[in-house]
N, C-alpha and C positions, 0 to 999 in steps of 0.2 A: 525458155525452161531450164535452160542450165546454170541461170541466173539463178530461179525459182530454187530452183535443188540445191546450189548453194548458200543461197540465204536459211532453210530450211535447219540445212547440217548448221549453217552459227549458233540458229538458233539454241538447236537441242542442247548444242556443247556448251553454251552459257546458259544453260536452263542446268544441264547436269554440273556444273560447277557452283554455279551457284546454291543448290543441290549441298553440298560437299561443305561448303562456307557454313553450313546448319549443324549447330552438335547433336548426335544421334548417341543421347544415354544410355550406361549398361541398364539393362534389365535389373527390375528392384522384387518383380513378382511372377508366376505366371510363364514361365517360361523351361524351355524343355532345348539342349543341345544332345545329339546326339552322335558318339562317337562310336570308331571302328581303332582301334589295337591290333596290332599284326608286328611278329616280331620271329627270325627265323635264330638256328642258336644251334651248336650243336649237339642237341638231346630232340631235335625235332621244329617244329616250329606251332607259333599259338596267334589265334585267332580269333578276337574276343568282340563281341558290339555289347556297350553299355551307354545310359542317359544319363546327364546333369541336368538337376531340376536345383530349385528355390525353394526351400518347403521352412515358411517362420522366419524369425530371426531371434536374435538375441543382442543383449547388451555387457561388452566387454569393458573395463577400465572408464565408464561410462561414456562411451562410442555405442551406434547403432550400427551391427551388422547383420545380412541376409547370411541363414544356412544355406548349405549347399551337399545334396547328396546323391548319393547311385542307389536306385531301388535293388536294382539286379543287375548281373553277369552274365549275357550269353558267348556262352564256349565253343565255337565252331571247331576248334583245336588248341592243346594248350598243353605242347612240351617244354617251356621258355618259364613258367612260372605269367602270373597273371594277374590281374585287377583286383583289386578288392571294394566290395560294393558296402556301404555304412556313411556315415560321416566325412566331409571332404573339408570343410573348413566354413570359412565365414568371408564373407566379399561385404566394403564399405566404400561407396560412391562418393567423391568430390565432384560432383560437375563445373562448381564454377573451373578450378583448376584441368578439368578434363584427367582424372584421374582415378585408378582402382585403384585400390589395397584389397590383400590380403592377409586372413586370420587362418594361418595350418591350422589341422589338428593338434591339441594339447600344448600349440604354444601362449606363449605372453605375450606375445607383439605382433602387432604387422609388420607387412615388407608389401613397396613396389610390386603391386600387379602387371598395370599397364598403364601410361603415358602416353594419352589421345595427341600428344604435341610434339613430339616426333620428326623432323624433317632428315629428305636424303643427306645420308654421311653421317649421322648420330648416330650412339650408340646404345646397344638397347642392354637397359638396367632393370634389375631389377630379380622380382623372387623364379622369372622364367629368365634370368639370361642363362646364355652358355658360360659351362664352365669352360669349355676346350679352347682352346689359341689356333686361330686371331678370334677375340668377340665377334657377338653379330654386328653388321652393320647397312640398317637400312637403307638399300638399293636402293627403293625407290618410293613413290606418296603417288598413288594414282585412284580410282576409284571405284566401286563394285555395288553394281546395284541390287539389291537388299530390297525386299519386294516392288514396292512403288515408288522406292527412291535412290537415288544415288548415294554411298558411306565413301567414305575414305578406307585408303587399304595400305597399311604400310609392308611393303617387299622383303622380306631374308632372301639371301644368300641361296644357303642350300634346304635339302628336304621340301620343299613346297609348301613354305611357310610364310601363311601370312598375317595379319593384324589385324582387325577392321573393327571398323570405330560402333563399340555397342553391343561387338559381339562377339571379340576377346581372337585367341590364337587358334587357327585352324589345328596347331599340334597341338591336342587335346584342351585345350583352354589355359591349364596353371601345369603343363610338365615342363620340364627342362627342356631347353632349344638345346638339340646334340652338335647346334655349333654345324661345321664341316666333315665332321669324325664319322669313319663311315662304319658300315652295318651296326648302327644304331635300333631301337625301337621306332616302332612308324603310329606317328596317331594320325588320327586326319578325324573332321567336322564333317559329318554326312551328310545332317542336316539343321536349322537350327529353328527353333518354332518358339512364336512370342503373341500371348492372349489368344491363344487356339488356332492362330496363322499360322504356319509354315513361309518363312519369308527367306528362305536361304537353304541351297544354292538354288533351287526350284520351286516358287513356287504352289508345284499341283502335287509334287512328294508327298509320299505319306511319311510323319516326323511323330506319331502317337509315341507315348512315352516307353521305354522296355521293361519290362516286369517279368515274372519267373511262368504268366502265363501266354507271352509271344514264343513263337517259333523263330528261327535263326532265317526259315525258307520264309517265315512272313513280311522280312523284313526287308521296304520297299527299296528295288534294286533295279533300275532302268536300263542300264547297264550292264549286259551277261558276259561274263567271261570264260572260259566252256574250254579244257577242265582249269582249275587254278583249285590246289599248284599247278603247273607245268611243265612237263615231263620231257617237252623236244620244241612243243608248236601247243597254239592256243588260239580259238576264235576270238569275235567278241561280237557281238550282237545287240542293237538298239532301237529301243521304240522309234517311229518314224516319225513322230513331233519332237524328236530332240532337235532333228537337220543338222547331224552330227556332218564334218566335213572334213577333218583332219583329225588324227589320233598321234602320238607322240611316244615314246615307252625311252624313260631314262632310270637310271638307277639312284639312288638314295640323293650324292651327292650334285646332281641335277644334269649330270651328262646323258646327254643323249644317244639312242643306244638304236633304233629304229626310229621311222614317219613315217607316214603313208596316205596319202587322202585319198576319201571312200567317200561311197552314195550309198555303201549298203553292209553287208557281212566284210568284215576284214577278218585274212589269217595273219597272225605272226609267226617265222619260224624264230625260234629259243634254243636252239641246239647246240649252240658256240656261248653261249653267257654260261657263269659261272651261278649253282643255287645262290638264291641271298630270294630278299626284296626288290621289287622295282614298281617305279611308279604310271600310269598308262592314262594319261589325258588326252581328253577328248575337248576339239575344239569346234564351236557352234555357228551360223551364220552371223548370229545376233552378239555373239562376243564375249560368249558364256562358257566358263570352262570348267569341267568336270576331273576332277581324279578319284581312279580307284589304285586299288594293288595288285599285284598279282604275285604271286609265290612258283617262283622255277627252280625246281629239287630235281635234280640231276644224276 
């Protein structure tokens, strides 16, 4: 029996590795990235949700690009300035070279957005590269389940940033990386949907286009944090089907503050923490990891 289990494990690992050797191209239509923006500042804090979607094509300099737009910004709180809706620029993919290029709004020339050829130890270059020192260096390359297949994932050192093949940076798609500086704005891709199917991080999640007719309460949140912002403690609840086994609270540079094993509701005491934004990471039995933001206001 042990030999059979070992054999199955080997086949699973080989299957996952073979899937990551297949390039998953960047979307060119029918895609939605739902993004959460959160930032604490001296004037308060901002908490916003918005979608990025592809809206038609354009020709610039003889090259074909796919236009990106944000239809609407849902603001839960806005005390530090926020995001803007409308045209966000355009993207062009060179599938043969496994690269994606970005044409910012009003720009006359494109810039490298993603290079899906990077290896561990390589420095991330292009539009999203960190302007802080030291520059972002790929810490490791692994794979993550997207829909029903595994895709390559490049892991950066701080702010829980990953670059996923065919999806992009989990730090807001094309935001500049903050590197490892403290107190930077936090962006996160809550979900990714393509051709009408939610693919990441949870295929069962609601990942509809965020428009003015949506309400913040209607956003799918399978992990519930209350209260958020927290003034000393908060509880975490989640749907039983998520099969979460552990939580970890980190600051934005990635330092672990608290960790706890769990089989149900969790209470975190944060009386000793400074005001700011923290990341709550949930780990499941199936290896999936979900991160959400916690604002501490003392």
